[in-house]
C-alpha positions as CSV (number, residue, x, y, z in Angstrom):
1,V,-171.0,81.0,-162.5
2,G,-170.9,83.3,-159.5
3,N,-174.1,85.1,-160.4
4,A,-176.0,81.9,-160.7
5,D,-174.4,80.2,-157.7
6,P,-172.2,82.5,-155.6
7,W,-171.8,79.9,-152.8
8,T,-170.2,77.4,-155.1
9,L,-167.9,80.0,-156.6
10,L,-166.8,81.0,-153.1
11,Q,-166.2,77.3,-152.1
12,V,-164.3,76.4,-155.2
13,M,-162.1,79.5,-155.3
14,G,-161.6,79.4,-151.5
15,K,-160.2,75.9,-151.8
16,A,-158.1,76.8,-154.9
17,A,-156.6,79.8,-153.0
18,R,-155.1,77.4,-150.5
19,R,-153.5,75.1,-153.0
20,V,-149.8,75.6,-152.2
21,D,-148.8,72.5,-154.2
22,I,-150.0,74.0,-157.6
23,G,-148.2,77.2,-157.1
24,A,-148.5,80.8,-156.1
25,A,-149.9,82.1,-159.4
26,Y,-152.8,79.5,-159.2
27,A,-153.7,80.4,-155.6
28,S,-153.4,84.2,-156.2
29,S,-155.6,83.9,-159.3
30,A,-158.3,82.2,-157.3
31,I,-158.3,85.1,-154.9
32,F,-158.4,87.6,-157.7
33,V,-161.4,85.8,-159.1
34,L,-163.1,86.5,-155.8
35,V,-162.0,90.1,-155.9
36,A,-163.5,90.5,-159.4
37,F,-166.7,88.9,-158.2
38,V,-166.9,91.5,-155.4
39,Q,-166.3,94.3,-157.9
40,R,-168.9,93.1,-160.4
41,S,-171.6,91.6,-158.1
42,P,-171.4,93.1,-154.6
43,G,-175.1,92.3,-154.0
44,K,-174.4,88.6,-154.5
45,V,-171.5,88.7,-152.1
46,L,-173.2,90.6,-149.3
47,P,-175.2,87.6,-148.0
48,L,-172.0,85.6,-148.0
49,L,-169.8,88.4,-146.6
50,T,-168.6,86.6,-143.5
51,R,-167.9,83.4,-145.4
52,F,-166.1,85.4,-148.1
53,T,-164.0,87.1,-145.5
54,E,-163.2,83.8,-143.8
55,A,-162.2,82.2,-147.1
56,V,-159.8,85.0,-147.9
57,L,-158.3,85.1,-144.4
58,R,-157.7,81.4,-144.3
59,C,-154.9,82.0,-146.7
60,L,-153.1,83.8,-144.0
61,E,-153.2,80.8,-141.6
62,P,-150.2,81.2,-139.3
63,S,-149.7,77.4,-139.2
64,D,-148.9,77.4,-142.9
65,P,-146.1,79.9,-143.6
66,A,-145.7,78.9,-147.3
67,L,-149.4,79.6,-147.9
68,R,-149.2,82.8,-146.0
69,R,-146.2,84.1,-148.0
70,Q,-147.6,83.2,-151.4
71,S,-151.0,84.7,-150.6
72,L,-150.2,87.9,-148.8
73,M,-150.4,90.4,-151.7
74,A,-153.6,88.8,-153.1
75,V,-155.3,88.7,-149.7
76,T,-154.4,92.3,-149.0
77,S,-155.9,93.3,-152.3
78,A,-159.1,91.3,-151.5
79,L,-159.4,92.9,-148.1
80,H,-159.0,96.4,-149.6
81,E,-161.7,95.6,-152.1
82,L,-164.0,94.5,-149.3
83,V,-163.3,97.7,-147.3
84,N,-163.9,99.8,-150.4
85,T,-167.1,98.0,-151.4
86,F,-168.8,97.4,-148.1
87,P,-169.1,100.2,-145.6
88,M,-169.5,97.8,-142.7
89,V,-166.0,96.2,-143.3
90,D,-162.9,97.7,-141.8
91,F,-159.3,96.7,-141.9
92,H,-156.4,98.3,-140.1
93,Q,-153.3,97.0,-141.9
94,Q,-150.8,98.6,-139.5
95,S,-152.1,96.6,-136.6
96,Q,-152.2,93.3,-138.4
């Protein structure tokens, strides 16, 4: 699906990653789908890089502590994948 329509994959998984009501495993799995997409198709992600980053970081929204707690590990993994895949992306975890 992502190779044919990366924008739709990003939208659907971005929304799924913020679903606190379904559970942490569901939300984390959505983020890990995005991580797998970065690993397998970085060229498809590159034009959507800012949107991709925004979708991942929305899971750390300070106004939603439950979402933030359940997403922290998956989001950290996604950010590390972005840093490792795209040389123009940087993340300094100690200052965050």
